[in-house]
C-alpha positions, -999 to 999 in steps of 0.1 A, spaced: 0 0 0 11 35 -8 4 64 16 -18 92 3 -23 76 -31 -41 98 -56 -50 124 -29 -68 154 -45 -70 188 -29 -104 178 -14 -89 147 1 -61 168 17 -87 192 31 -105 163 47 -73 148 60 -60 181 74 -94 191 88 -96 158 106 -61 162 119 -70 196 133 -101 182 149 -78 155 165 -56 183 179 -87 202 190 -98 171 210 -63 168 226 -62 205 235 -98 203 249 -87 172 269 -57 192 282 -79 221 292 -103 197 310 -74 180 328 -60 213 340 -92 232 347 -114 205 363 -90 183 383 -106 175 416 -93 191 447 -68 212 427 -72 247 415 -71 252 377 -38 265 364 -34 297 344 -27 276 313 -64 265 311 -73 294 289 -45 288 265 -56 251 260 -92 262 255 -81 289 230 -60 263 211 -90 239 211 -113 266 197 -89 277 169 -80 242 158 -117 231 160 -130 260 139 -102 256 113 -107 218 112 -145 222 107 -138 247 79 -113 225 61 -135 194 65 -166 212 52 -147 224 22 -134 189 14 -168 174 20 -184 200 -3 -160 194 -31 -163 156 -29 -200 157 -25 -204 179 -57 -180 156 -76 -199 125 -67 -233 142 -71 -244 124 -39 -273 136 -17 -261 115 12 -244 145 29 -277 165 28 -296 136 45 -269 133 72 -270 170 79 -308 171 81 -310 139 102 -283 152 126 -301 185 130 -334 168 138 -317 143 162 -300 172 180 -333 189 188 -348 155 199 -319 148 222 -319 184 235 -355 179 245 -349 144 260 -318 154 279 -333 186 293 -369 174 300 -365 137 308 -330 138 324 -331 174 337 -297 179 323 -287 216 320 -277 225 284 -240 230 278 -220 234 247 -209 198 248 -242 186 234 -237 207 203 -200 197 201 -210 160 203 -235 163 174 -214 186 151 -185 162 155 -206 132 147 -223 148 117 -190 161 102 -174 127 106 -204 108 91 -204 133 62 -167 127 56 -172 89 56 -201 93 32 -182 113 7 -152 91 9 -175 61 3 -194 77 -26 -161 89 -42 -149 53 -40 -121 60 -15 -137 39 13 -152 5 5 -185 -6 21 -168 -25 49 -146 5 59 -175 29 56 -198 8 78 -171 1 103 -162 38 106 -198 48 108 -205 23 136 -175 36 155 -187 72 152 -221 59 165 -205 42 195 -183 73 202 -215 95 200 -233 72 224 -203 73 248 -204 111 246 -242 113 252 -240 89 282 -212 109 298 -231 142 290 -263 130 307 -245 115 337 -220 143 343 -240 163 369 -252 131 387 -217 119 395 -193 128 423 -164 152 415 -138 125 406 -162 104 385 -175 136 367 -139 146 360 -133 112 343 -167 113 325 -158 146 310 -125 132 297 -138 99 283 -156 112 252 -126 134 243 -102 104 245 -126 81 225 -131 108 198 -93 114 196 -87 77 191 -113 74 164 -100 104 145 -65 89 147 -79 57 132 -98 77 105 -65 94 95 -47 61 92 -76 45 72 -77 75 49 -40 76 44 -39 40 34 -72 40 13 
């Protein structure tokens, strides 16, 4: 196998965007570790980690969106539109369920979980429709995104119900799972 075989500009945008989202997840994890460590005051570096997460996250989403848009137009697939519409509807359903049924206060993490899942599923879809991912790889990656999203949602719902140490770990778990998945995505894309 040859690394990065026949990568177009759109493929590079997807790859670089996913890499930036991986960095975003790691920076967010560092911010969480510094700012929410039980029984220890947050360090002054917390703001720097959060700023780095924000910058890499926005840049990563922009690059991935550009790559997804290019590949989606090239393949003339409507799959991305269906994923975006379905993810938007699911967000509002889960917003209602988490706030009404579980009495979970709304925080930005709910939006982050859903935007991340939607962008990853869109990337998988365009790589599949463009012939870069085969059915097995696309289904496997989609299932892993689904599992990571469920992990994120469970931790999101449980967070305020846990003691300080358990909540600290629950806040870190989705970030670590997402980072591992994005690293796997990068490897799979590089060798596709």
